[in-house]
C-alpha positions as CSV (number, residue, x, y, z in Angstrom):
1,X,4.4,-26.6,-52.6
2,X,4.2,-26.9,-55.5
3,X,5.3,-28.9,-58.7
4,X,9.5,-28.0,-58.2
5,X,9.2,-27.7,-54.3
6,X,8.2,-30.9,-54.4
7,X,11.0,-32.6,-56.8
8,X,13.1,-30.6,-54.6
9,X,12.4,-32.0,-51.6
10,X,12.0,-36.5,-53.5
11,X,16.2,-35.0,-54.5
12,X,16.3,-34.1,-50.9
13,X,15.1,-37.5,-50.3
14,X,15.9,-40.1,-52.9
15,X,19.8,-38.6,-52.1
16,X,19.3,-39.5,-48.8
17,X,18.5,-43.8,-49.0
18,X,20.4,-44.2,-51.9
19,X,23.0,-46.9,-51.1
20,X,24.1,-46.9,-55.0
21,X,27.7,-46.1,-54.9
22,X,29.0,-42.4,-55.6
23,X,30.3,-41.1,-59.2
24,X,33.9,-40.1,-59.8
25,X,34.3,-36.0,-61.4
26,X,37.5,-34.4,-62.5
27,X,36.8,-31.2,-63.4
28,X,37.9,-30.8,-68.0
29,X,37.8,-27.3,-68.4
30,X,35.1,-25.0,-66.5
31,X,32.8,-28.4,-66.4
32,X,33.2,-31.2,-63.4
33,X,32.5,-34.4,-66.6
34,X,32.6,-38.8,-64.8
35,X,35.7,-39.9,-64.5
36,X,36.4,-43.0,-64.5
37,X,37.2,-43.9,-60.7
38,X,38.4,-42.3,-57.9
39,X,42.4,-41.0,-57.5
40,X,44.7,-42.3,-54.7
41,X,45.0,-39.7,-53.7
42,X,40.9,-38.3,-52.8
43,X,40.4,-42.7,-51.4
44,X,43.3,-41.6,-49.0
45,X,41.8,-38.1,-47.7
46,X,38.3,-39.7,-47.4
47,X,40.4,-42.3,-44.9
48,X,39.6,-45.9,-47.4
49,X,42.5,-47.7,-49.2
50,X,42.3,-49.2,-52.5
51,X,42.0,-53.3,-51.3
52,X,38.5,-51.2,-49.2
53,X,37.2,-48.9,-51.8
54,X,37.1,-52.0,-54.2
55,X,34.8,-54.3,-51.6
56,X,32.9,-51.4,-51.4
57,X,32.3,-51.1,-54.7
58,X,33.9,-48.9,-55.4
59,X,36.6,-47.7,-59.0
60,X,39.2,-47.3,-58.5
61,X,41.8,-45.6,-61.2
62,X,45.3,-45.1,-60.2
63,X,46.1,-43.4,-63.6
64,X,44.6,-39.6,-61.6
65,X,46.3,-37.8,-60.2
66,X,43.9,-35.2,-59.1
67,X,42.4,-34.9,-55.4
68,X,38.7,-33.0,-55.9
69,X,36.6,-32.0,-52.9
70,X,33.2,-33.0,-53.6
71,X,34.9,-36.2,-54.4
72,X,36.3,-36.4,-51.6
73,X,32.6,-36.0,-49.7
74,X,30.5,-37.7,-51.5
75,X,33.2,-41.0,-50.4
76,X,32.9,-39.8,-46.5
77,X,28.8,-39.0,-46.8
78,X,28.8,-43.0,-48.8
79,X,30.8,-43.8,-45.5
80,X,28.4,-42.4,-43.7
81,X,25.2,-44.2,-45.0
82,X,26.7,-47.5,-44.8
């Protein structure tokens, strides 16, 4: 196992056991940049209400209207780990 394989393995293990809240992203041009919080649509698709999101420590951006699939997946993974 070389250095790159070990780094990838450690990254996967860290993601699996990490208890921190996920980071919201939005697409700006062709790249994803950090957002102020998750949109209401993303929370709805993941099955979380705004009140539950605040209790879980998730940031909510009520002004954002878009819904990014990676954010929804990150929320679902976060709920599965809890």
